[in-house]
N, C-alpha and C positions, 0 to 999 in steps of 0.2 A: 504494500500500500504506500502511496505517495505521502510524505510528511505534510503536515498542515502548512499552508502558505504563510510566509513571514509578514508581519505588519509593515515593516520597512523593507522594501524590496529593491531599493536603489542604492548601489554603492556610490559613494560620493568622495572624491579626492580633489586636491589642488594640483595644478600642473607642476611638473618637476618635483614631485614629492613621492614618498612611500607611505602607504597606509596599511595597517594590519587589521584584519577582520576575522573573527572567530567563525570558522566554517560550521561548527556545531550549532552555534546560535543562528547563523545565517540560514541554514537549512532546517532549523527547528528540530534538533535531534537529541536534546537533553534527556528526554524520557525514553530513548531507545536502549536496547540491551548493551550494545557496543557502539557508543556514539562516535568515538574516534575513528574506528574502522569504517563505519558507514559514511562519516563525513569525508574521509580520505577518498573513498570511491566516488562520491558525488562531486567532490571538488575536482578530481582529475577529469571526470566526464564533463563537468562544467567548463573547465579550462580548455579542453579539447574542442568542444562544440563551438566555443565562442572565440577561438584564436583569431580567425579571419576578421571578426567584428572588432575585436580589441585592437587589431593592427590599424584600423581606420583612425583611431585616436592615439596611436603610438603608445599603447598601454600593454604592460605585461603583468600576468598574475602567476605566482608560484606558490607552492605549498611549503609550510614550515611547521614542524611538530616539535614542541619543547618538552614532551613527556607528559604534559597535563592537557594540553589543548592543541588542536590542529587549526592553524591560522592560514589565511590567504594573504599573501604579500602582494599588494597592488602598487605597481610602480608606474607612475604617469610620466609622459614626455612633455613636449612643447605644445601639443594640440589641446584645445578646450572644446567642449560640446557635450552632447548626450546621445547615447545609443541604447537600443534594447539588447537584452541578453537572453539567450535561450535557456530555459529551465531543463536540468538533466532528468527531471521526473515527469514533466508533461510535454517536453519537446515544443513548447510554445514560448514566445517572448514575454515571459512573466516577470523577468527581472530587468534591471537597467543599470547603466553606469553614467554618472554625471561628473565630468572633469571641469571644475570651476577654475577661473583664473586666479592667480595669487593676488593680483590687484582686483578690487571689486569691480563689478560691471559699471558702477557709477564712474569709475576712472577709465575703464576701457573705452566707453563711448566717446568722451572728449579726445582721447588719444587717437582713435580711428578717424575722428573728424579732422584733427589737425594733420594727420598723415594723408588725407585725401582718400581714405578708405582703400588704400593699396592692398590691404589684407582683407579680402572679401570672404564672408562666411559661405560655406558650401552645404547645401541640403543633400543628405544621403538618401538613397533609395532603400529605405528600411521601414519596417512596420513602426507605427506610432506607439508611444508608450505614455499614456496619460499621466502617469505618476511623476514623470520627470520633466515634461514639456514646460511646466510653469516655473521651473527653476532657472530658465534662460529668459531674459527680458524679451517681450514681444517686439521691441523696436529692432532687434536683430533680425527677426523674420521679416519685418516690414522693409528693411533695407534690401534684403535679398529679392523680395517680391517686386519692389519698385524698380530695382535695377534691371531685372529680367523683362519687366513690362516696357521699359524704355528701349531695350534692345529689340523687342518685338515690334514696337511702333516704328523704330528706325528702319527695320527691314521689311515692313509691311508693303506688299505689292497690291496694286489695283487689279481688279478683275472685272470681267463682263457679267452683269446681272440682268436678268429679264425684268424690265421695268414697264409699268403700265402708267401712262399719263394722258391727260386730256390736253390736246394741242390744237392750235389754229390751222396748222398745216399737217398733212399726213406724214407719218414717219413709221417705218416698219410695217406691221400688220394693223390695219384699221378694223376695229370691232364694229362692223356694219350693223349687225342685228341690234346691238346696244345703242348705236347712234340713231337707228331708225325708230326704235321703240321708246327711247327715253329722251334723247336730246332734241329730236325733231318735234316731239310733242310739246316741248317747252320753248320752241322757237330758238334753240341754240344751234344755229346752222353752222357756226364756225368752231364748234366744240367737238373735236374728233377724238374719241377714246382710242389710243394707240398702244400697242405692245411692241417693244423693241429692245434689243440688247444695248446696254449702256455701260461704259467703262467707269466703274466706281470703286471706292474703297470698300473693304469688307465691313459692312455695317454691323453684322452680328458680332464679329470679333472685336471691333472697336467698342461696341456696347458692353461686351464682357469685360474689356479692359476698364471702361469707366466704372462699371459695377465694382470691380476689385479695388481700383484706386480710391473710390469713395469709402469703401470699408476700411482700408488702411488709414485713410485720413481720420476717420472716427476713432480708430484705435490709438493713433498717435496723439490725438487731442487729449487723451487721458494720461499721457506720459510726459507732459511738458516739464514736470518737476525733476526729471532725470538730467536735464542740462540743455545747453544751447544747441547741441547737435541734433536734438529732437526737433527743434524749430527749423533746422536746415532740412531735415527729412520732410517736414510738413511742407516747406517751400518747394522741395523737389517733387512731392506728390501733387501739389497745386499746378506746377508746370505741366506735368503729364495730364492732369485733368483738363487743362485748357486745350490740349490737343485733341481731346475726344468729347468736348463739351457739346458739340452740335449733334451728336449721335444719341438717340435714346438709350436708356439703360437696358441691357439685355443680360440677365443672370446666366452664367454658363450652365449647360445641361449636365445632369449626372448620368454618366455612362455605366 
């Protein structure tokens, strides 16, 4: 039977530091017959299963037994962030690791702002872990999202869309049945309903961009107390919003 899930399932360390965590307590094995032996097996499986994930944050975990307790030695490198970790009992991402910066996030933000954000956070294609995501400030995520939206708008190509307009001169295909039954009845002789391909921006994509930028703006408005760099992010978001202001909001679909 799998041991009960721990209340605190996130390992938390600072960058360039070594932390020791009891494997017996981490896997809730104090009440088992041979807690040290079972903890050793689970810890070895835990390290093996998550070795590739730990490498993403430049973290190494080793086992250490002092005769009384089996401990996991967590050695962090220069990367900071959060990743999910696979449980050796459920094979699901039930655990997590958070590497905090030695300097608080309140100091990291102004430093990145002065550097011109040359060190950009990178989102990892990993499962979400709700227990750790709130330990990283949301302005970090906002910066990543806004930067990618700017790149998307800069590379956005125009495309032909089938457009329907009422025009005074024919263009494309004229909808004669609609013209005869609706416009002629109201003496609108020069109002021709036409359908034609027109070269336009992707309005659905721009509408989705506007929807996302507005959400990020609302989130950033609640973080102004973190420092002046948040105001710069708000200004950055407002610049993106002006580029899509003429397009109606179009929330992205869930696939």
